[in-house]
FIKOL-195737 format. One record per residue (C-alpha): residue number from 1; residue in one letter; x, y, z. Coordinates in steps of 0.02 Angstrom, whole numbers, plus 50000, padded with zeros to 5 digits. Example, Ala and Ser with C-alpha at 12.3 -4.5 7.8 and 13.67 -1.06 7.14 Angstrom:
<atoms>
num; residuo; u; v; w
1; A; 50615; 49775; 50390
2; S; 50684; 49947; 50357
</atoms>
This chain:
<atoms>
num; residuo; u; v; w
1; M; 40523; 47785; 45185
2; K; 40687; 47785; 45116
3; D; 40766; 47633; 45025
4; S; 40710; 47481; 45104
5; Y; 40851; 47380; 45189
6; D; 40815; 47224; 45274
7; G; 40981; 47176; 45361
8; P; 41037; 47249; 45515
9; I; 41022; 47440; 45522
10; L; 41153; 47456; 45646
11; E; 41287; 47309; 45678
12; I; 41427; 47340; 45812
13; D; 41535; 47188; 45816
14; Q; 41678; 47174; 45954
15; L; 41689; 47361; 45969
16; S; 41840; 47426; 46058
17; I; 41860; 47619; 46083
18; S; 41996; 47702; 46185
19; F; 42040; 47895; 46238
20; F; 42219; 47944; 46232
21; T; 42290; 48067; 46369
22; R; 42473; 48117; 46385
23; L; 42491; 47973; 46523
24; R; 42410; 47829; 46449
25; E; 42277; 47752; 46341
26; I; 42106; 47730; 46429
27; P; 41990; 47598; 46358
28; A; 41810; 47663; 46382
29; V; 41729; 47513; 46287
30; M; 41793; 47347; 46258
31; D; 41733; 47206; 46147
32; F; 41560; 47258; 46129
33; S; 41427; 47195; 46005
34; V; 41251; 47239; 45965
35; K; 41131; 47230; 45826
36; V; 40980; 47342; 45793
37; M; 40861; 47271; 45665
38; P; 40736; 47371; 45557
39; G; 40600; 47436; 45664
40; E; 40664; 47376; 45823
41; A; 40707; 47472; 45977
42; V; 40860; 47408; 46082
43; G; 40891; 47482; 46264
44; L; 41065; 47516; 46320
45; V; 41076; 47508; 46512
46; G; 41204; 47538; 46642
47; E; 41271; 47661; 46770
48; S; 41369; 47823; 46723
49; G; 41534; 47793; 46666
50; C; 41492; 47617; 46591
51; G; 41520; 47673; 46412
52; K; 41339; 47683; 46361
53; S; 41368; 47856; 46275
54; T; 41533; 47824; 46207
55; V; 41455; 47678; 46106
56; A; 41335; 47813; 46030
57; L; 41460; 47936; 46005
58; G; 41562; 47802; 45907
59; V; 41410; 47765; 45804
60; M; 41399; 47950; 45764
61; Q; 41599; 47958; 45728
62; D; 41604; 48099; 45847
63; L; 41737; 48040; 45983
64; G; 41842; 48207; 45978
65; K; 42029; 48215; 45946
66; N; 42068; 48097; 46101
67; G; 41956; 47959; 46070
68; Q; 41987; 47829; 45934
69; I; 41901; 47656; 45881
70; V; 42047; 47523; 45915
71; G; 41957; 47380; 45875
72; G; 41796; 47294; 45802
73; S; 41685; 47378; 45684
74; I; 41515; 47486; 45670
75; K; 41416; 47441; 45524
76; F; 41260; 47560; 45469
77; K; 41157; 47462; 45348
78; G; 41302; 47361; 45295
79; R; 41430; 47491; 45276
80; D; 41572; 47510; 45394
81; L; 41550; 47687; 45467
82; N; 41745; 47702; 45522
83; A; 41796; 47678; 45333
84; M; 41691; 47820; 45271
85; S; 41764; 47991; 45209
86; Q; 41702; 48145; 45305
87; E; 41590; 48194; 45153
88; E; 41499; 48026; 45159
89; L; 41479; 48037; 45358
90; R; 41397; 48222; 45337
91; Q; 41271; 48157; 45207
92; I; 41227; 48016; 45341
93; R; 41225; 48111; 45500
94; G; 41061; 48189; 45529
95; S; 40979; 48115; 45372
96; E; 41011; 47939; 45398
97; I; 41057; 47930; 45591
98; A; 40992; 48059; 45708
99; M; 41029; 48078; 45889
100; I; 40927; 48165; 46040
101; Y; 41031; 48219; 46185
102; Q; 40988; 48229; 46368
103; E; 40985; 48413; 46379
104; P; 40867; 48492; 46249
105; M; 40937; 48666; 46259
106; A; 41111; 48607; 46207
107; S; 41030; 48559; 46036
108; L; 40923; 48713; 46002
109; N; 41000; 48878; 45944
110; P; 40930; 49015; 46062
111; A; 40938; 49154; 45935
112; M; 40838; 49068; 45799
113; K; 40647; 49038; 45801
114; I; 40601; 48860; 45812
115; G; 40530; 48849; 45626
116; K; 40681; 48895; 45549
117; Q; 40781; 48772; 45643
118; L; 40674; 48632; 45593
119; M; 40669; 48689; 45414
120; E; 40860; 48685; 45398
121; V; 40858; 48501; 45428
122; P; 40767; 48446; 45251
123; M; 40837; 48593; 45160
124; I; 41018; 48549; 45199
125; H; 40997; 48354; 45196
126; N; 40861; 48329; 45065
127; G; 40874; 48494; 44959
128; V; 40680; 48528; 44977
129; S; 40604; 48696; 44945
130; E; 40570; 48814; 45093
131; K; 40370; 48788; 45074
132; E; 40397; 48605; 45074
133; A; 40512; 48624; 45225
134; Y; 40378; 48727; 45318
135; D; 40242; 48607; 45276
136; R; 40355; 48460; 45348
137; A; 40393; 48573; 45507
138; L; 40210; 48597; 45532
139; Q; 40180; 48406; 45514
140; V; 40312; 48354; 45632
141; V; 40253; 48479; 45759
142; T; 40089; 48409; 45745
143; D; 40154; 48240; 45761
144; V; 40247; 48266; 45918
145; K; 40075; 48340; 46004
146; L; 40129; 48511; 46033
147; P; 39989; 48645; 46058
148; D; 39955; 48778; 45929
149; P; 40087; 48710; 45793
150; K; 40094; 48873; 45700
151; R; 40128; 48980; 45864
152; M; 40274; 48843; 45916
153; L; 40352; 48876; 45752
154; N; 40361; 49063; 45771
155; S; 40417; 49041; 45955
156; Y; 40600; 49053; 46012
157; P; 40667; 48898; 46121
158; H; 40662; 49001; 46281
159; Q; 40475; 49036; 46274
160; L; 40442; 48842; 46285
161; S; 40448; 48731; 46433
162; G; 40579; 48586; 46465
163; G; 40452; 48463; 46405
164; Q; 40404; 48561; 46240
165; Q; 40584; 48593; 46207
166; Q; 40631; 48403; 46205
167; R; 40471; 48380; 46098
168; I; 40549; 48498; 45959
169; V; 40721; 48407; 45982
170; I; 40624; 48247; 45938
171; A; 40526; 48327; 45791
172; M; 40702; 48404; 45727
173; A; 40770; 48218; 45735
174; L; 40629; 48135; 45641
175; M; 40626; 48291; 45499
176; A; 40742; 48192; 45382
177; E; 40652; 48019; 45421
178; P; 40808; 47949; 45482
179; A; 40831; 47758; 45481
180; L; 40906; 47754; 45655
181; L; 40873; 47866; 45788
182; I; 40994; 47864; 45955
183; L; 40915; 47931; 46121
184; D; 41037; 47972; 46253
185; E; 40941; 47987; 46410
186; P; 40807; 48090; 46332
187; T; 40692; 48103; 46475
188; T; 40812; 48122; 46630
189; A; 40777; 48317; 46644
190; L; 40585; 48305; 46631
191; D; 40434; 48264; 46757
192; V; 40365; 48082; 46750
193; T; 40208; 48141; 46681
194; V; 40298; 48231; 46542
195; E; 40412; 48086; 46526
196; A; 40266; 47963; 46502
197; A; 40198; 48062; 46364
198; V; 40379; 48092; 46275
199; V; 40401; 47905; 46289
200; D; 40225; 47859; 46218
201; L; 40272; 47989; 46089
202; V; 40438; 47906; 46034
203; K; 40352; 47729; 46029
204; E; 40212; 47790; 45916
205; L; 40334; 47882; 45811
206; G; 40444; 47735; 45792
207; K; 40308; 47636; 45730
208; K; 40235; 47772; 45604
209; Y; 40414; 47814; 45530
210; G; 40469; 47635; 45560
211; T; 40623; 47703; 45641
212; S; 40748; 47583; 45716
213; M; 40804; 47647; 45891
214; L; 40950; 47641; 46008
215; F; 40881; 47701; 46182
216; I; 41024; 47736; 46309
217; S; 40949; 47740; 46483
218; H; 40991; 47703; 46659
219; N; 40812; 47676; 46708
220; L; 40763; 47494; 46685
221; G; 40577; 47537; 46693
222; L; 40594; 47661; 46537
223; V; 40678; 47524; 46444
224; L; 40545; 47392; 46492
225; E; 40419; 47518; 46426
226; T; 40496; 47572; 46251
227; C; 40620; 47424; 46195
228; D; 40608; 47264; 46124
229; R; 40782; 47197; 46173
230; L; 40907; 47269; 46299
231; C; 41092; 47260; 46335
232; V; 41159; 47282; 46503
233; M; 41337; 47362; 46516
234; Y; 41467; 47374; 46656
235; S; 41633; 47462; 46649
236; G; 41643; 47475; 46465
237; E; 41583; 47286; 46423
238; A; 41418; 47210; 46384
239; V; 41387; 47084; 46524
240; E; 41207; 47030; 46466
241; S; 41097; 47041; 46311
242; G; 40929; 46971; 46262
243; S; 40746; 47002; 46245
244; I; 40667; 47112; 46382
245; E; 40578; 46954; 46443
246; D; 40747; 46851; 46445
247; V; 40835; 46974; 46540
248; F; 40714; 47039; 46659
249; D; 40639; 46865; 46702
250; E; 40781; 46752; 46665
251; M; 40920; 46844; 46709
252; Q; 41099; 46765; 46699
253; H; 41224; 46892; 46759
254; P; 41253; 46941; 46933
255; Y; 41262; 47130; 46897
256; T; 41099; 47131; 46812
257; Q; 41032; 47031; 46976
258; A; 41115; 47157; 47089
259; L; 41043; 47308; 46983
260; F; 40861; 47240; 46997
261; R; 40897; 47224; 47193
262; S; 40934; 47406; 47214
263; I; 40775; 47477; 47141
264; P; 40615; 47487; 47228
265; L; 40481; 47386; 47141
266; P; 40299; 47378; 47201
267; G; 40301; 47287; 47369
268; A; 40462; 47345; 47423
269; D; 40456; 47395; 47607
270; K; 40608; 47504; 47706
271; N; 40576; 47404; 47850
272; A; 40535; 47219; 47802
273; Q; 40620; 47214; 47635
274; P; 40757; 47351; 47625
275; L; 40835; 47375; 47446
276; R; 41013; 47308; 47433
277; A; 41145; 47421; 47380
278; I; 41287; 47344; 47263
279; P; 41449; 47336; 47375
280; G; 41600; 47424; 47342
281; N; 41623; 47563; 47199
282; F; 41629; 47561; 47011
283; P; 41806; 47533; 46957
284; L; 41891; 47687; 46853
285; P; 41935; 47646; 46679
286; H; 42129; 47632; 46721
287; E; 42102; 47525; 46876
288; R; 41997; 47391; 46801
289; P; 42023; 47206; 46908
290; P; 42096; 47061; 46799
291; G; 41973; 46938; 46725
292; C; 41789; 46987; 46768
293; N; 41763; 47181; 46790
294; F; 41610; 47154; 46915
295; G; 41716; 47025; 47010
296; P; 41762; 47128; 47166
297; R; 41581; 47169; 47190
298; C; 41501; 47009; 47146
299; D; 41412; 46882; 47271
300; Y; 41471; 46730; 47163
301; F; 41660; 46782; 47143
302; E; 41765; 46633; 47143
303; K; 41954; 46668; 47171
304; N; 42076; 46607; 47042
305; R; 41943; 46573; 46905
306; C; 41836; 46730; 46884
307; D; 41998; 46847; 46902
308; A; 42112; 46715; 46803
309; T; 42067; 46763; 46606
310; D; 41977; 46883; 46498
311; I; 41799; 46823; 46490
312; S; 41688; 46824; 46334
313; M; 41510; 46837; 46293
314; K; 41429; 46657; 46300
315; V; 41256; 46596; 46232
316; V; 41139; 46552; 46365
317; P; 41088; 46357; 46313
318; G; 40919; 46353; 46232
319; N; 40898; 46533; 46187
320; D; 41036; 46592; 46054
321; R; 40977; 46764; 46067
322; H; 41024; 46775; 46244
323; T; 41203; 46807; 46297
324; T; 41288; 46841; 46471
325; R; 41472; 46871; 46516
326; C; 41487; 46769; 46668
327; L; 41590; 46606; 46695
328; R; 41482; 46529; 46835
329; F; 41312; 46573; 46744
330; Q; 41256; 46396; 46748
331; E; 41303; 46344; 46920
332; I; 41213; 46498; 47005
333; D; 41032; 46460; 47066
334; W; 40949; 46614; 46994
335; A; 40787; 46572; 47081
336; A; 40854; 46567; 47250
337; P; 40765; 46687; 47377
338; L; 40850; 46843; 47410
339; E; 40946; 46831; 47587
340; L; 40862; 46973; 47657
341; A; 40959; 47135; 47721
342; D; 40934; 47168; 47906
343; T; 40756; 47208; 47929
344; T; 40706; 47350; 48051
345; E; 40566; 47384; 48163
346; K; 40451; 47536; 48096
347; P; 40488; 47675; 48223
348; E; 40333; 47754; 48283
349; P; 40306; 47923; 48250
350; G; 40325; 48041; 48395
351; R; 40268; 48224; 48442
352; V; 40220; 48353; 48314
353; V; 40376; 48448; 48268
354; L; 40307; 48544; 48129
355; K; 40142; 48612; 48089
356; M; 40090; 48731; 47947
357; D; 39924; 48809; 47948
358; N; 39850; 48904; 47781
359; L; 40020; 48950; 47720
360; K; 40022; 49054; 47564
361; K; 40173; 49116; 47463
362; Y; 40133; 49240; 47332
363; Y; 40264; 49336; 47222
364; E; 40233; 49487; 47140
365; V; 40304; 49521; 46967
366; A; 40304; 49665; 46856
367; A; 40186; 49611; 46722
368; N; 40304; 49707; 46585
369; A; 40436; 49580; 46616
370; L; 40329; 49456; 46543
371; F; 40197; 49547; 46425
372; G; 40277; 49716; 46381
373; S; 40141; 49808; 46466
374; S; 40200; 49947; 46586
375; G; 40178; 49967; 46779
376; E; 40057; 49837; 46813
377; K; 40092; 49703; 46941
378; K; 40044; 49520; 46918
379; V; 40033; 49398; 47073
380; V; 40117; 49223; 47055
381; K; 40024; 49116; 47186
382; A; 40159; 48975; 47220
383; N; 40079; 48898; 47369
384; E; 39891; 48913; 47420
385; T; 39836; 48876; 47588
386; L; 39954; 48738; 47633
387; S; 39905; 48650; 47790
388; F; 39989; 48489; 47856
389; E; 40082; 48421; 48013
390; A; 40243; 48319; 48026
391; R; 40304; 48209; 48167
392; E; 40467; 48151; 48241
393; S; 40537; 48009; 48161
394; E; 40417; 48024; 48010
395; T; 40453; 48036; 47833
396; L; 40333; 48137; 47737
397; A; 40346; 48139; 47550
398; I; 40294; 48296; 47439
399; V; 40259; 48250; 47266
400; G; 40212; 48340; 47107
401; E; 40276; 48405; 46944
402; S; 40405; 48556; 46917
403; G; 40314; 48716; 46958
404; C; 40187; 48638; 47081
405; G; 40267; 48742; 47227
406; K; 40366; 48597; 47317
407; S; 40524; 48706; 47319
408; T; 40441; 48871; 47366
409; F; 40381; 48788; 47521
410; A; 40536; 48724; 47561
411; K; 40616; 48891; 47537
412; V; 40493; 48967; 47655
413; L; 40515; 48829; 47788
414; M; 40717; 48855; 47780
415; G; 40693; 49048; 47795
416; L; 40770; 49094; 47636
417; E; 40584; 49164; 47583
418; T; 40455; 49225; 47713
419; A; 40263; 49180; 47710
420; T; 40130; 49295; 47624
421; E; 40004; 49227; 47758
422; G; 39980; 49078; 47870
423; Q; 40092; 49009; 47996
424; I; 40233; 48881; 48019
425; L; 40260; 48822; 48194
426; L; 40423; 48737; 48236
427; D; 40395; 48650; 48420
428; N; 40249; 48783; 48438
429; R; 40355; 48928; 48394
430; N; 40312; 49038; 48242
431; I; 40452; 49047; 48110
432; E; 40350; 49084; 47941
433; A; 40406; 49295; 47944
434; T; 40586; 49262; 48011
435; P; 40702; 49264; 47864
436; I; 40867; 49149; 47887
437; E; 40981; 49299; 47934
438; E; 40873; 49350; 48085
439; R; 40849; 49151; 48149
440; D; 40947; 49097; 48298
441; T; 41085; 48962; 48277
442; G; 40976; 48841; 48364
443; T; 40841; 48850; 48223
444; I; 40957; 48849; 48092
445; A; 41035; 48693; 48147
446; D; 40847; 48618; 48184
447; V; 40801; 48647; 48000
448; Q; 40927; 48583; 47867
449; M; 40910; 48540; 47686
450; V; 40994; 48407; 47568
451; F; 40986; 48463; 47384
452; Q; 40961; 48385; 47229
453; N; 41129; 48408; 47140
454; P; 41283; 48362; 47251
455; F; 41396; 48443; 47128
456; D; 41338; 48630; 47169
457; T; 41336; 48616; 47338
458; L; 41503; 48582; 47402
459; N; 41648; 48729; 47396
460; P; 41775; 48658; 47260
461; S; 41913; 48733; 47345
462; M; 41892; 48663; 47529
463; T; 41929; 48494; 47593
464; V; 41779; 48374; 47641
465; G; 41830; 48379; 47825
466; R; 41850; 48567; 47817
467; Q; 41667; 48590; 47744
468; I; 41589; 48484; 47881
469; I; 41696; 48570; 48020
470; R; 41632; 48744; 47958
471; A; 41454; 48682; 47975
472; L; 41496; 48621; 48153
473; E; 41575; 48799; 48187
474; V; 41417; 48891; 48117
475; F; 41305; 48782; 48232
476; G; 41414; 48815; 48381
477; I; 41441; 48632; 48409
478; G; 41610; 48585; 48502
479; D; 41707; 48668; 48625
480; S; 41873; 48666; 48532
481; D; 41950; 48627; 48368
482; A; 42004; 48446; 48418
483; A; 41825; 48417; 48474
484; R; 41742; 48480; 48311
485; K; 41878; 48373; 48217
486; Q; 41812; 48226; 48311
487; R; 41642; 48258; 48276
488; M; 41684; 48277; 48093
489; L; 41758; 48101; 48088
490; E; 41599; 48034; 48182
491; L; 41491; 48112; 48043
492; L; 41604; 48035; 47907
493; D; 41567; 47867; 47997
494; L; 41383; 47919; 48007
495; V; 41372; 47923; 47819
496; K; 41480; 47777; 47785
497; L; 41628; 47869; 47707
498; P; 41812; 47825; 47751
499; R; 41887; 47932; 47868
500; A; 42028; 47974; 47753
501; F; 41904; 48073; 47637
502; A; 41919; 48208; 47771
503; D; 42072; 48269; 47668
504; R; 41995; 48238; 47502
505; M; 41944; 48374; 47388
506; P; 41755; 48365; 47307
507; R; 41830; 48338; 47138
508; Q; 41907; 48174; 47202
509; L; 41731; 48108; 47252
510; S; 41599; 48027; 47146
511; G; 41419; 48088; 47155
512; G; 41359; 47974; 47271
513; Q; 41504; 48018; 47386
514; K; 41472; 48203; 47374
515; Q; 41289; 48184; 47415
516; R; 41351; 48091; 47578
517; V; 41449; 48240; 47622
518; G; 41307; 48342; 47599
519; I; 41214; 48235; 47713
520; A; 41337; 48236; 47844
521; R; 41332; 48423; 47836
522; A; 41139; 48432; 47859
523; F; 41157; 48315; 48008
524; A; 41308; 48410; 48083
525; G; 41194; 48508; 48198
526; N; 41087; 48359; 48253
527; A; 40947; 48420; 48137
528; R; 40764; 48397; 48187
529; I; 40692; 48416; 48017
530; V; 40787; 48381; 47861
531; V; 40714; 48432; 47697
532; A; 40780; 48318; 47556
533; D; 40746; 48398; 47398
534; E; 40764; 48265; 47261
535; P; 40916; 48198; 47357
536; V; 40943; 48048; 47243
537; S; 40870; 48102; 47070
538; A; 41047; 48142; 47009
539; L; 41130; 47977; 47057
540; D; 41136; 47808; 46977
541; V; 41015; 47671; 47035
542; S; 41137; 47572; 47134
543; V; 41194; 47724; 47224
544; Q; 41021; 47784; 47249
545; A; 40981; 47636; 47360
546; A; 41141; 47653; 47473
547; V; 41103; 47843; 47497
548; T; 40908; 47813; 47520
549; D; 40958; 47681; 47657
550; L; 41072; 47788; 47738
551; L; 40955; 47932; 47753
552; M; 40834; 47804; 47834
553; E; 40975; 47741; 47953
554; I; 41017; 47912; 48010
555; Q; 40831; 47954; 48040
556; R; 40806; 47796; 48148
557; E; 40950; 47841; 48254
558; Q; 40918; 48025; 48269
559; K; 40728; 48025; 48272
560; T; 40739; 48150; 48128
561; T; 40587; 48212; 48039
562; L; 40620; 48200; 47855
563; L; 40520; 48291; 47719
564; F; 40570; 48212; 47566
565; I; 40535; 48305; 47399
566; S; 40523; 48199; 47242
567; H; 40435; 48156; 47077
568; D; 40502; 47982; 47082
569; L; 40351; 47889; 47159
570; S; 40437; 47712; 47166
571; I; 40556; 47787; 47298
572; V; 40420; 47887; 47375
573; R; 40316; 47722; 47401
574; Y; 40470; 47629; 47469
575; L; 40521; 47757; 47605
576; S; 40384; 47872; 47658
577; D; 40252; 47844; 47795
578; R; 40139; 47990; 47735
579; V; 40120; 48069; 47562
580; M; 40060; 48249; 47504
581; V; 40026; 48267; 47332
582; M; 40034; 48452; 47262
583; Y; 39972; 48528; 47109
584; L; 39995; 48721; 47056
585; G; 40025; 48780; 47238
586; H; 39885; 48670; 47311
587; V; 39881; 48511; 47414
588; V; 39760; 48401; 47309
589; E; 39788; 48232; 47417
590; L; 39874; 48201; 47579
591; G; 39867; 48027; 47681
592; T; 39958; 47881; 47726
593; T; 40073; 47798; 47598
594; D; 39943; 47652; 47585
595; Q; 39804; 47782; 47569
596; V; 39875; 47881; 47433
597; F; 39940; 47734; 47322
598; S; 39775; 47639; 47319
599; P; 39612; 47705; 47266
600; P; 39517; 47801; 47290
601; Y; 39644; 47931; 47230
602; H; 39638; 48115; 47173
603; P; 39626; 48112; 46993
604; Y; 39792; 48196; 46989
605; T; 39872; 48069; 47097
606; E; 39801; 47920; 46984
607; A; 39879; 48009; 46833
608; L; 40041; 48017; 46936
609; L; 40052; 47837; 46967
610; S; 40011; 47788; 46796
611; A; 40165; 47893; 46727
612; V; 40295; 47794; 46834
613; P; 40400; 47672; 46732
614; I; 40409; 47502; 46836
615; A; 40546; 47384; 46791
616; D; 40437; 47226; 46819
617; T; 40356; 47124; 46688
618; K; 40229; 47070; 46802
619; V; 40165; 47243; 46836
620; H; 40015; 47294; 46738
621; K; 39970; 47480; 46733
622; K; 39815; 47581; 46680
623; H; 39867; 47692; 46540
624; I; 39831; 47873; 46579
625; V; 39928; 48011; 46483
626; L; 39904; 48190; 46547
627; E; 39869; 48308; 46401
628; G; 39953; 48476; 46405
629; D; 40087; 48546; 46519
630; I; 40044; 48625; 46700
631; P; 39966; 48793; 46682
632; S; 40070; 48936; 46734
633; A; 40049; 48992; 46921
634; M; 40048; 49176; 46852
635; N; 39884; 49138; 46764
636; P; 39806; 48979; 46847
637; P; 39627; 48907; 46780
638; S; 39480; 48951; 46871
639; G; 39397; 48828; 46984
640; C; 39505; 48679; 47023
641; P; 39684; 48702; 46979
642; F; 39677; 48520; 46888
643; Q; 39521; 48552; 46792
644; T; 39607; 48573; 46617
645; R; 39706; 48407; 46634
646; C; 39575; 48302; 46727
647; R; 39496; 48141; 46646
648; W; 39351; 48135; 46772
649; K; 39292; 48319; 46731
650; S; 39142; 48259; 46644
651; E; 39085; 48155; 46792
652; V; 39040; 48312; 46891
653; P; 38881; 48405; 46835
654; G; 38857; 48591; 46814
655; G; 39033; 48632; 46767
656; L; 39071; 48655; 46947
657; C; 39261; 48600; 46921
658; E; 39287; 48762; 46808
659; K; 39187; 48879; 46947
660; E; 39251; 48829; 47114
661; V; 39398; 48784; 47208
662; P; 39338; 48616; 47277
663; P; 39343; 48596; 47471
664; V; 39447; 48490; 47566
665; R; 39368; 48317; 47598
666; V; 39406; 48183; 47723
667; L; 39391; 48014; 47647
668; A; 39451; 47904; 47787
669; E; 39559; 47946; 47949
670; G; 39704; 48047; 47895
671; H; 39668; 48038; 47720
672; Q; 39607; 48202; 47625
673; V; 39579; 48251; 47439
674; K; 39531; 48411; 47357
675; C; 39411; 48357; 47230
676; H; 39229; 48379; 47175
677; L; 39191; 48197; 47131
678; T; 39059; 48114; 47231
679; D; 39100; 47966; 47362
680; E; 39018; 47861; 47244
681; K; 39117; 47911; 47097
682; L; 39281; 47902; 47200
683; A; 39232; 47716; 47257
684; E; 39228; 47676; 47065
685; M; 39404; 47716; 47040
686; E; 39508; 47551; 47002
687; P; 39704; 47520; 47045
688; V; 39821; 47597; 46933
689; I; 39956; 47471; 46969
690; Q; 39919; 47282; 46977
691; I; 40039; 47140; 47010
692; A; 39988; 46985; 46913
693; A; 39997; 46823; 47002
694; E; 40139; 46703; 46997
</atoms>
């Protein structure tokens, strides 16, 4: 370790940061204080736009030409960063303070081998020799658990998967053994299984190197698993801070409470215990209300008191490390039972609308594109014998890691690709071989899609109303312009957007509002089947709850069949009726939500459940980290597709897992798995997630 320092590694005191435009000063962070002690991990939590990343950029002194610290101080090991010269800052950045960003490719040079990029760090910062730098690079790549470290050092960034790239970025940050590591949403772009491994790794390396961490995330479950203390931010201010137990179990701010009510924890049920979305919208920086920033959205707001003066952080009596920015925190009954949102009857699934039978989708790829050999063709088996049916009013979730074939199957269903073998029946009509340009208007209107990224699906030069009317024209709905305009306004009502939004351009909408427009468009033709491909993963947790509930409500009214593609098992558990688990093109498990979420599981489902971060201190999880990445569909393993990562493989005699693809077995009515384990072995499985008694 570098020189030992026993005071706070990072001490931010009443920090205020503003950005200056031609028109006005925009305060991004106000009166913000946080301390990080040696070896401690502190989480910074809040919705997009609350100022988390601005705080991180303030620490790095990297606010651009418009950003400026206008009050307070940031001290690193007792020295004020704001008072340092550029030369002093250059010496600290990278060697003493390192930052890991959300998008790994933004930190890697695509034209330079990984080894060279890693070796640069100690050679520049610590002046070590090339040989020493190479040995150090080899050591950290081994530390971040990458396979075949020498080959990794000799690879270019594009030859690595997203999870491997992110590990290299972590390795790069650790090369100079920094005293402080800032992680800005480091796992957002990763699968849950890879995320679990990366989080494990960060915790382990933090202990090994004694590094202090500032962990920025909007995922409360992740913060629970990685941090010792946390600070909740809202609209540029810290609103509550304390230890994980203080804030999770003894919360003292209405915003913290509202955040927890909008995330699906184990036991939540879309009919009996619907999520509560936070009412209203996040204020823009120049439109903040007087007094408490959260006032207009708060259940406990008191006029002429909460909006009368600026509110400062106050210590919670009896716990001097727990603070809150709320005038009324001692008057609120925090233990009062939640007033339930309107409960609804579970709709009975109707007749079968969609049936897939032994669907296969193979792609032919020129082998030389990948391996340099000529003329050969390689086959990528994206979907292998997919069979299932979906009923009216039912939500079927399709889960699995990236590359498992979820989106390929959605493309075949939509007609963007045609099937290699097998059939898809929509109302007993075969559609698997009909590409979208040959489908009739009715079929196109019947099967619609809501995409993952609301920013990419809207035309930036067309008003919201025009985009919905365009969909109505394509579907042949409405006999006049006036009728279509009326239907467009009704669709805005359906997705709970003000009718005035019809005249807005997409750039004037938030992410959650854009996603609602996407949903309105999908339902414009009274879709029978809606494929929702990760529809809430790009949204904040508070917005996720509102969009999820909206989808459910429309489904109940219109009896739609919803195919919900996701890797977020918390949301899947909350809203789906049945779950299909996919791995490398195969359906490895299919059953009702209760069947799939309680043992016996397929070994892959078991690992997926263990990987999900849960924001509840009462939940105990079995710890299963999957080693290795998903194998390539171009070169799948022999036998069972999961055998290269399965912890149960040794329980099956005779190397059967490596020789044969398991048959589909029915465990109980409607519950099937593709696994060689005997019934007795499956019966021995224990629950992955257990909730401690009160």
